[in-house]
C-alpha positions as CSV (number, residue, x, y, z in Angstrom):
1,M,44.5,-19.4,10.4
2,K,41.3,-17.9,9.0
3,S,39.6,-18.9,5.8
4,K,40.0,-16.1,3.2
5,R,36.7,-17.1,1.6
6,F,34.9,-16.7,4.9
7,Q,36.6,-13.3,5.4
8,V,35.3,-12.2,2.1
9,L,31.8,-13.5,2.8
10,A,31.7,-11.7,6.2
11,E,32.0,-8.4,4.3
12,R,29.1,-9.1,2.0
13,P,26.2,-6.7,2.4
14,V,23.8,-9.4,3.6
15,N,26.0,-10.1,6.6
16,K,25.4,-6.5,7.8
17,D,21.7,-7.4,8.3
18,G,20.4,-8.5,11.7
19,F,19.2,-12.1,12.2
20,V,17.9,-13.8,15.3
21,K,17.0,-17.4,16.1
22,E,13.3,-18.1,17.0
23,W,12.2,-17.1,20.4
24,A,8.5,-18.0,20.7
25,E,8.0,-16.7,24.2
26,V,8.4,-13.1,23.0
27,G,6.8,-13.6,19.6
28,L,10.0,-13.8,17.6
29,I,8.7,-16.6,15.4
30,A,7.1,-16.0,12.0
31,M,4.6,-18.9,11.8
32,N,3.5,-21.9,13.8
33,S,4.4,-20.8,17.3
34,P,3.8,-23.6,19.9
35,N,1.6,-21.0,21.7
36,D,-0.7,-20.4,18.7
37,P,-4.2,-21.6,19.4
38,K,-5.8,-24.5,17.7
39,P,-8.7,-23.7,15.3
40,S,-12.2,-24.1,16.8
41,I,-15.6,-22.4,16.8
42,K,-18.8,-23.1,18.7
43,I,-22.0,-21.2,17.9
44,V,-25.1,-21.3,20.1
45,N,-28.3,-19.4,19.0
46,G,-26.3,-17.4,16.5
47,K,-23.7,-16.4,19.1
48,V,-20.0,-17.5,19.0
49,V,-19.4,-19.0,22.4
50,E,-15.9,-20.4,21.6
51,L,-13.3,-19.0,19.2
52,D,-10.0,-20.7,18.6
53,G,-9.9,-22.4,22.0
54,K,-11.2,-19.5,24.1
55,K,-14.6,-19.5,25.8
56,R,-16.7,-16.4,25.4
57,E,-16.1,-15.2,28.9
58,E,-12.3,-15.3,28.2
59,F,-12.6,-13.2,25.0
60,D,-10.5,-10.0,24.7
61,L,-11.7,-7.0,22.7
62,L,-10.4,-8.5,19.4
63,D,-12.1,-11.8,20.0
64,Y,-15.4,-10.1,20.6
65,F,-15.0,-7.9,17.6
66,I,-14.0,-10.8,15.3
67,A,-16.7,-13.1,16.6
68,E,-19.4,-10.4,16.2
69,H,-18.3,-8.9,12.9
70,G,-15.4,-10.6,11.2
71,I,-16.6,-14.2,10.3
72,N,-19.3,-15.5,8.0
73,L,-21.1,-17.5,10.7
74,A,-23.5,-19.1,8.3
75,K,-20.8,-21.4,6.9
76,A,-18.3,-21.3,9.8
77,E,-19.0,-24.7,11.4
78,E,-19.0,-26.4,8.0
79,V,-15.7,-24.9,7.0
80,M,-14.1,-25.5,10.4
81,G,-14.9,-29.2,9.9
82,M,-13.1,-29.3,6.6
83,D,-9.5,-30.6,6.3
84,S,-7.1,-27.7,6.2
85,L,-4.8,-29.4,3.7
86,E,-7.7,-29.9,1.4
87,L,-8.6,-26.2,1.7
88,A,-5.0,-25.3,0.9
89,R,-5.0,-27.4,-2.2
90,M,-8.2,-25.7,-3.3
91,L,-6.3,-22.4,-3.2
92,V,-3.9,-23.5,-5.9
93,D,-6.4,-25.6,-7.9
94,I,-7.2,-23.7,-11.1
95,N,-10.4,-25.7,-11.4
96,V,-11.8,-24.1,-8.2
97,P,-13.0,-20.6,-8.9
98,R,-12.1,-17.7,-6.6
99,G,-15.7,-17.0,-5.8
100,E,-16.2,-20.5,-4.4
101,I,-13.1,-20.3,-2.2
102,V,-13.9,-16.9,-0.8
103,K,-17.2,-18.3,0.6
104,L,-15.1,-20.7,2.6
105,T,-12.1,-18.5,3.6
106,T,-14.3,-15.7,5.0
107,A,-16.0,-18.3,7.2
108,M,-12.7,-19.4,8.8
109,T,-11.4,-18.4,12.2
110,P,-8.0,-16.7,12.4
111,A,-6.3,-19.8,13.6
112,K,-7.9,-21.9,10.9
113,I,-6.8,-19.5,8.1
114,V,-3.3,-19.5,9.4
115,E,-3.3,-23.3,9.5
116,V,-4.5,-23.4,5.9
117,V,-1.8,-21.1,4.5
118,G,0.8,-22.9,6.6
119,H,0.5,-25.9,4.3
120,L,1.7,-23.9,1.3
121,T,5.2,-23.3,0.0
122,V,6.1,-19.8,-1.2
123,L,5.6,-21.0,-4.8
124,E,2.1,-22.2,-4.0
125,M,1.3,-19.0,-2.2
126,M,2.3,-17.1,-5.3
127,M,0.0,-19.4,-7.4
128,A,-2.8,-18.8,-4.9
129,M,-2.2,-15.0,-5.1
130,S,-2.7,-15.1,-8.9
131,K,-6.2,-16.3,-8.3
132,M,-7.1,-14.7,-5.0
133,R,-6.2,-11.1,-5.8
134,T,-9.4,-9.2,-5.8
135,R,-9.0,-6.9,-8.8
136,R,-8.0,-8.5,-12.1
137,V,-5.4,-5.9,-13.1
138,P,-2.4,-5.3,-10.8
139,S,-1.3,-1.8,-9.9
140,N,1.3,0.1,-7.9
141,Q,1.6,2.9,-5.4
142,C,4.4,5.3,-4.5
143,H,5.7,7.7,-1.9
144,V,6.3,11.3,-2.9
145,T,8.1,13.2,-0.1
146,N,11.3,15.2,0.4
147,L,13.5,16.4,3.3
148,K,12.5,20.0,2.7
149,D,8.8,19.4,2.4
150,H,9.3,21.5,-0.8
151,P,5.9,21.9,-2.5
152,V,7.3,22.5,-6.0
153,Q,9.4,19.4,-5.9
154,I,6.5,17.3,-4.6
155,A,4.3,18.5,-7.5
156,A,7.0,17.7,-10.1
157,D,7.8,14.3,-8.5
158,A,4.1,13.5,-8.4
159,A,3.7,14.4,-12.1
160,E,6.6,12.2,-13.1
161,A,5.3,9.3,-10.9
162,A,2.0,9.5,-12.7
163,V,3.5,9.2,-16.1
164,R,5.6,6.3,-14.9
165,G,2.5,4.4,-14.0
166,F,1.6,4.8,-10.3
167,D,-2.2,4.8,-9.8
168,E,-1.9,5.9,-6.2
169,Q,0.5,8.4,-4.5
170,E,1.1,9.0,-0.9
171,T,3.0,11.9,0.9
172,T,3.9,12.7,4.5
173,V,5.8,15.5,6.1
174,G,9.0,16.3,8.0
175,I,7.3,19.2,9.7
176,A,3.7,18.4,10.7
177,R,2.4,21.9,9.8
178,Y,3.5,21.5,6.2
179,A,0.7,18.9,5.6
180,P,-1.7,21.2,3.8
181,F,1.0,22.3,1.3
182,N,2.1,18.7,0.7
183,A,-1.4,17.4,0.2
184,L,-2.2,20.3,-2.2
185,S,1.0,19.9,-4.2
186,L,0.6,16.1,-4.5
187,M,-3.0,16.3,-5.6
188,V,-2.3,18.9,-8.3
189,G,1.0,17.5,-9.5
190,A,-0.5,14.0,-9.9
191,Q,-3.4,15.3,-11.9
192,V,-0.9,17.1,-14.2
193,G,0.8,13.8,-14.8
194,R,-2.3,11.7,-15.5
195,P,-5.9,12.5,-14.6
196,G,-7.5,10.2,-12.1
197,I,-4.5,9.5,-9.8
198,L,-5.6,8.9,-6.2
199,T,-3.5,10.8,-3.6
200,Q,-3.2,10.9,0.2
201,C,-1.3,12.7,2.9
202,A,-0.3,10.4,5.8
203,V,-0.3,12.5,9.0
204,E,-2.0,12.5,12.4
205,E,-5.5,11.1,11.9
206,A,-7.6,14.1,12.7
207,T,-5.6,16.3,10.3
208,E,-5.7,13.6,7.6
209,L,-9.5,13.4,7.9
210,I,-9.8,17.2,7.7
211,L,-7.6,17.3,4.6
212,G,-9.8,14.6,3.0
213,M,-13.0,16.4,3.9
214,R,-11.6,19.6,2.3
215,G,-11.1,17.7,-0.9
216,L,-7.3,17.9,-0.8
217,T,-6.9,14.1,-0.6
218,A,-8.7,11.1,-2.1
219,Y,-7.9,8.2,0.1
220,A,-6.3,7.2,3.4
221,E,-4.4,4.1,4.6
222,T,-2.7,4.9,7.8
223,V,-5.5,3.6,10.0
224,S,-3.4,1.1,11.9
225,V,-4.8,-2.0,13.7
226,Y,-2.9,-4.5,15.9
227,G,-3.2,-8.2,16.8
228,T,-3.3,-7.9,20.6
229,E,-5.5,-5.9,23.0
230,Q,-2.6,-4.4,24.9
231,V,-1.0,-2.9,21.8
232,F,-4.4,-1.5,20.8
233,I,-4.8,0.1,24.2
234,D,-1.3,1.5,24.2
235,G,-2.3,3.3,21.0
236,D,-5.4,4.8,22.6
237,D,-7.6,2.7,20.3
238,T,-9.9,-0.3,20.0
239,P,-11.3,-2.2,17.0
240,F,-14.5,-0.2,17.6
241,S,-12.8,3.2,17.4
242,K,-11.1,2.2,14.2
243,A,-14.4,1.0,12.7
244,F,-15.8,4.5,13.6
245,L,-12.9,6.2,11.9
246,A,-13.4,4.0,8.8
247,S,-17.0,5.1,8.7
248,A,-16.0,8.8,9.0
249,Y,-13.8,8.5,5.9
250,A,-16.3,6.5,3.9
251,S,-19.2,8.8,4.8
252,R,-17.2,11.7,3.2
253,G,-16.5,9.8,0.0
254,L,-12.9,9.0,0.9
255,K,-11.5,5.6,-0.1
256,M,-9.6,4.1,2.8
257,R,-7.9,0.9,3.9
258,F,-6.4,-0.2,7.2
259,T,-2.7,-0.9,7.8
260,S,-1.2,-3.8,9.7
261,G,1.7,-6.1,9.4
262,T,3.7,-9.0,11.0
263,G,6.1,-7.8,13.7
264,S,4.3,-4.8,15.1
265,E,3.2,-6.5,18.3
266,V,6.8,-7.8,18.9
267,Q,8.1,-4.3,18.5
268,M,5.5,-3.0,21.0
269,G,6.4,-5.8,23.5
270,Y,3.0,-7.5,23.7
271,A,3.1,-10.5,21.3
272,E,1.7,-12.8,23.9
273,G,4.0,-15.5,22.7
274,K,2.0,-15.9,19.5
275,S,3.4,-16.2,16.0
276,M,3.6,-13.0,13.9
277,L,1.3,-14.5,11.3
278,Y,-1.4,-15.5,13.7
279,L,-1.5,-12.0,15.2
280,E,-1.6,-10.5,11.7
281,A,-4.5,-12.7,10.9
282,R,-6.4,-11.2,13.8
283,C,-5.6,-7.7,12.4
284,L,-7.1,-8.7,9.1
285,Y,-10.2,-10.1,10.7
286,V,-10.6,-6.7,12.5
287,T,-10.1,-5.0,9.1
288,K,-12.8,-7.1,7.5
289,G,-15.2,-6.8,10.5
290,A,-14.8,-3.0,10.5
291,G,-16.0,-2.8,6.9
292,S,-12.8,-1.5,5.4
293,Q,-12.5,-2.4,1.7
294,G,-8.9,-3.3,2.0
295,T,-5.5,-3.3,3.8
296,Q,-2.0,-2.2,3.5
297,N,0.0,-5.2,4.8
298,G,3.1,-7.1,4.3
299,S,4.9,-6.1,7.6
300,V,5.2,-2.6,6.2
301,S,7.3,-0.5,8.7
302,C,8.0,-3.6,10.8
303,I,9.7,-5.6,8.1
304,G,13.0,-5.8,9.9
305,V,11.4,-8.0,12.5
306,P,10.1,-10.9,10.4
307,A,13.1,-10.5,8.1
308,G,15.3,-11.4,11.0
309,V,13.7,-14.8,11.8
310,P,13.5,-18.0,9.8
311,G,10.7,-18.1,7.2
312,G,9.9,-14.4,8.0
313,I,9.6,-13.3,4.3
314,R,7.4,-16.3,3.6
315,A,5.1,-15.1,6.5
316,V,5.0,-11.7,4.8
317,L,3.7,-13.3,1.6
318,A,1.3,-15.4,3.7
319,E,-0.2,-12.3,5.3
320,N,-0.7,-10.7,1.9
321,L,-2.5,-13.9,0.7
322,I,-4.7,-14.0,3.8
323,A,-5.9,-10.5,3.0
324,T,-7.1,-11.6,-0.4
325,M,-8.7,-14.7,1.1
326,L,-10.8,-12.4,3.2
327,D,-11.8,-10.6,0.0
328,L,-9.8,-7.4,0.9
329,E,-7.8,-5.1,-1.4
330,C,-4.2,-5.8,-0.7
331,A,-1.5,-3.1,-1.0
332,S,1.3,-5.5,-0.4
333,S,4.0,-3.2,1.2
334,N,7.4,-3.7,-0.5
335,D,8.1,-0.3,0.9
336,Q,10.3,0.2,3.9
337,T,14.0,-0.7,3.4
338,F,15.1,-3.7,5.5
339,T,18.4,-5.0,4.1
340,H,21.8,-4.0,3.0
341,S,21.6,-6.7,0.2
342,D,20.3,-5.8,-3.2
343,L,19.8,-9.5,-3.9
344,R,17.7,-9.9,-0.8
345,R,15.5,-6.8,-1.4
346,V,14.6,-8.0,-4.9
347,A,13.9,-11.6,-3.7
348,R,11.5,-10.1,-1.1
349,S,9.6,-8.3,-3.8
350,L,9.4,-10.9,-6.5
351,M,6.8,-12.8,-4.6
352,Q,4.3,-10.0,-5.1
353,M,5.6,-8.8,-8.5
354,V,5.3,-12.1,-10.2
355,P,1.7,-13.1,-9.3
356,G,0.7,-9.4,-9.0
357,T,-1.2,-7.8,-6.2
358,D,-3.7,-4.9,-6.1
359,F,-0.7,-2.6,-5.3
360,V,2.6,-4.4,-5.6
361,C,4.2,-1.7,-3.5
362,S,2.4,0.4,-1.0
363,G,5.2,2.9,-1.1
364,Y,7.7,2.7,-3.9
365,S,9.8,5.9,-3.3
366,A,9.3,8.2,-6.3
367,T,12.3,10.1,-4.9
368,P,15.9,9.1,-4.1
369,N,15.8,7.4,-0.7
370,Y,17.5,10.3,1.1
371,D,14.3,12.2,0.5
372,N,11.9,9.5,1.6
373,M,10.3,10.6,4.8
374,F,8.7,7.2,5.4
375,A,12.1,6.0,6.7
376,G,13.4,4.9,3.3
377,S,11.9,2.5,0.8
378,N,12.9,-0.9,-0.5
379,W,12.7,0.6,-4.0
380,D,13.3,4.2,-5.0
381,A,13.7,6.6,-8.0
382,D,17.2,5.2,-8.7
383,D,15.6,1.8,-9.3
384,Y,13.1,2.7,-12.0
385,D,15.1,1.2,-14.8
386,D,15.8,-2.0,-12.8
387,W,12.1,-2.4,-12.1
388,N,11.2,-1.9,-15.8
389,V,13.8,-4.4,-16.9
390,I,12.6,-7.0,-14.4
391,Q,9.1,-6.6,-15.9
392,R,10.6,-7.0,-19.4
393,D,12.7,-10.0,-18.4
394,L,9.8,-11.9,-16.9
395,K,7.0,-10.5,-19.0
396,I,5.0,-9.4,-15.9
397,D,3.0,-6.3,-15.3
398,A,4.1,-4.7,-12.0
399,G,2.5,-1.4,-12.7
400,L,5.3,0.8,-14.2
401,R,6.3,1.8,-17.7
402,P,9.4,3.1,-19.3
403,V,9.3,6.8,-20.2
404,S,11.5,9.2,-22.2
405,E,13.7,11.9,-20.6
406,E,11.9,14.5,-22.7
407,A,8.4,13.4,-21.5
408,V,9.6,13.6,-17.9
409,I,11.1,17.0,-18.2
410,K,8.0,18.3,-19.9
411,V,5.6,17.0,-17.3
412,R,7.8,18.1,-14.4
413,N,8.0,21.6,-15.8
414,K,4.3,21.9,-16.3
415,A,3.6,20.7,-12.7
416,A,6.0,23.2,-11.3
417,K,4.4,26.0,-13.3
418,V,0.9,25.0,-12.2
419,I,1.9,25.1,-8.6
420,Q,3.6,28.5,-9.1
421,A,0.3,29.8,-10.6
422,L,-1.9,28.2,-8.0
423,F,0.1,29.5,-5.0
424,D,-0.1,33.0,-6.6
425,E,-3.8,32.8,-7.1
426,L,-4.5,31.4,-3.6
427,G,-2.3,34.1,-2.0
428,L,0.3,31.6,-0.8
429,P,4.1,32.4,-0.6
430,A,5.5,33.0,-4.0
431,V,7.1,30.2,-6.1
432,T,10.1,31.6,-8.0
433,D,11.1,30.9,-11.5
434,E,14.4,29.5,-10.0
435,E,12.3,26.9,-8.1
436,V,10.4,25.9,-11.2
437,E,13.6,25.5,-13.2
438,A,15.2,23.5,-10.4
439,A,12.2,21.2,-9.9
440,T,12.1,20.5,-13.7
441,Y,15.5,18.9,-13.7
442,A,16.0,17.9,-10.0
443,H,17.0,14.4,-8.9
444,G,16.1,15.3,-5.2
445,S,15.9,18.0,-2.7
446,K,19.7,18.6,-2.8
447,D,19.1,20.2,-6.2
448,M,16.3,22.5,-4.9
449,P,16.7,26.0,-3.4
450,D,15.5,26.5,0.1
451,R,12.2,28.1,0.9
452,N,11.3,30.4,3.8
453,V,10.0,27.7,6.1
454,V,8.6,30.2,8.7
455,E,6.6,32.0,6.0
456,D,5.4,28.7,4.5
457,L,4.2,27.3,7.8
458,K,2.3,30.5,8.6
459,A,0.7,30.4,5.2
460,A,-0.2,26.7,5.5
461,G,-2.0,27.4,8.8
462,E,-3.8,30.4,7.3
463,M,-4.8,28.3,4.3
464,M,-6.6,25.9,6.6
465,A,-8.1,28.8,8.7
466,R,-9.5,30.3,5.5
467,G,-11.2,27.1,4.7
468,I,-9.6,26.5,1.4
469,T,-11.2,23.4,-0.4
470,G,-10.8,21.5,-3.6
471,I,-13.3,23.8,-5.2
472,D,-11.2,26.8,-4.5
473,V,-8.3,25.0,-6.2
474,V,-10.5,24.3,-9.2
475,K,-11.5,28.0,-9.5
476,A,-7.9,29.2,-9.1
477,L,-6.6,26.8,-11.8
478,Y,-9.4,27.9,-14.2
479,K,-8.5,31.6,-13.5
480,K,-4.9,31.0,-14.2
481,G,-5.6,29.2,-17.6
482,Y,-4.9,25.6,-16.5
483,E,-8.4,24.4,-17.5
484,D,-7.2,20.8,-18.1
485,V,-5.8,20.4,-14.6
486,A,-8.9,22.2,-13.2
487,N,-11.2,19.7,-14.9
488,S,-9.2,16.8,-13.6
489,V,-9.3,18.1,-10.0
490,L,-13.1,18.8,-10.4
491,S,-13.6,15.3,-11.8
492,M,-11.8,13.9,-8.8
493,L,-14.1,15.8,-6.5
494,K,-17.1,14.5,-8.4
495,Q,-15.9,10.9,-7.6
496,R,-16.2,11.8,-3.9
497,V,-20.0,12.5,-4.5
498,A,-20.6,9.4,-6.6
499,G,-18.7,7.1,-4.2
500,D,-18.0,4.4,-6.8
501,Y,-14.3,4.3,-6.0
502,L,-15.1,3.2,-2.5
503,H,-15.6,-0.3,-3.9
504,T,-13.0,-2.9,-3.1
505,S,-9.7,-2.3,-4.9
506,A,-10.8,0.7,-6.8
507,I,-8.5,2.8,-9.0
508,L,-9.4,5.3,-11.7
509,D,-8.2,5.4,-15.3
510,K,-7.4,8.6,-17.1
511,D,-11.0,9.1,-18.1
512,F,-12.1,8.7,-14.4
513,N,-13.7,5.3,-15.0
514,V,-13.6,3.2,-11.9
515,I,-11.8,-0.1,-12.1
516,S,-12.4,-2.3,-9.1
517,A,-13.1,-5.8,-7.8
518,V,-16.8,-5.1,-8.6
519,N,-16.5,-4.4,-12.3
520,D,-13.1,-5.9,-13.0
521,P,-13.0,-9.0,-10.7
522,N,-10.1,-11.4,-10.8
523,D,-11.3,-14.4,-12.8
524,Y,-8.0,-16.4,-13.0
525,R,-8.5,-20.1,-13.7
526,G,-5.2,-21.1,-15.2
527,P,-3.3,-20.2,-18.4
528,K,-4.7,-17.4,-20.6
529,T,-7.4,-16.5,-18.0
530,G,-7.5,-13.6,-15.5
531,Y,-5.2,-10.8,-16.2
532,V,-3.2,-11.3,-19.5
533,I,-0.8,-8.7,-20.6
534,S,-2.2,-7.1,-23.8
535,D,-0.1,-6.7,-26.9
536,E,-0.2,-2.9,-26.4
537,R,0.9,-3.2,-22.8
538,W,3.7,-5.7,-23.7
539,D,5.0,-3.3,-26.4
540,E,5.1,-0.6,-23.7
541,I,7.0,-2.8,-21.2
542,K,9.4,-3.9,-23.9
543,N,10.2,-0.4,-25.1
544,I,13.1,0.5,-22.8
545,S,15.2,3.4,-24.2
546,N,18.6,1.6,-24.2
547,A,17.5,-1.4,-26.2
548,I,19.3,-1.6,-29.5
549,K,16.9,-1.6,-32.5
550,P,17.4,-3.7,-35.6
551,E,17.5,-0.5,-37.7
552,D,20.3,0.8,-35.5
553,I,22.5,-2.0,-36.7
554,G,21.5,-1.5,-40.3
């Protein structure tokens, strides 16, 4: 006979997930693979001649790059001689300031930093994250996409996402040639919602760079790096080419960060028998050495791989922590869906929500998940109320705020009308009143009328051929009477010239003031230090619409 209890449990959502036992030889091990190297460094005449057990003549491309550019050699030998457990305890010791620890952690080798975080429990990693996050105030980022690449819906969703609290917004496309329209609609819609929102369009790198240079995007993060040489080569890249690309973005005033995450090398079949976390550490050292101000990491699109092995979600938190230990901005993933279990997806995110990261999500879907063109997110528009209640329950700031239905309808309607006027002035295919009405009240693309895709794609290509830039957008908005939005777009373009938002962990407030690790550094040293939720912000978090008021009871 079969146990009825086990029959019921077998049907639970979590048991529809995929799990594997550790298999170190192919890299299916989250941390502490028997094949991971032991920490070591030898420096002769200012040159690293041994790195984590490898002689210089045995170095691969990553070893060379990390040895030359990724480690603070002035303190390296001193730090490598320190006890890793003692260093781990310093991470959670409120009496040791972040600035002191960063001098040590940036002088470690990849194997050493992995050994240090390996001593920490998940709770201790969260404690360390509270201190090691680069910017004092946490934030959040979202995806704004849809199945139809519908520009009016993108503008409306971007405006709503802005009033809901997202400081960065990212789009991508179902059809590659739609990229100019998506980038344009996202930028303008976001500025309608709240001036100062940073936006990006994640597409093929040459196109993404061109859109940025035209002033149609403000940042980029899909500059992927990998932890083994073979995976880099398969992607037609090297650490050096990625460093060059980072410089191309920065030289044009575009904020950028690299992307990496545990599990990518396993998926590509070249993990070299190393643990996922060790290979991710190498990625982060490449990121640091290339001069990128930050990283999007936390397994990201590879989350199903670490999630399937023991301790995999712990390793994801560990990689986020290592990013902050290397003094990098950390957009800590929590984006791609990975589980059938609601309980599990919340548990995966709490480790970043509670201590706070620079961006708790690097892709909370601002649409229903059927519209998410990044393969679906761990969180989507249907979860807004849950996220806000979790913030309220725990008194944490994870970046979002409750909003009224009236405010959302109003801002979505304005964004749709602005895009309608802008398309008209730029000579792009007409946006109908029906589309404006639908986008104002839509849940997703199922509620939107179809557009003439052939006509749109032709116009998007012509838009790029005509050399349309952000300045043309400003002029068109002014001419159509939307001076407030025009001023916001112009202010965004001015930031590109000033370059202040290229600093580590930079975001902009509604007045275009830069908030970064430079002018708002994380100074956590225990209770009532670092970021403390203000009374005003707490009132905002508490104010969910369905909470009964005392006066309602009377």
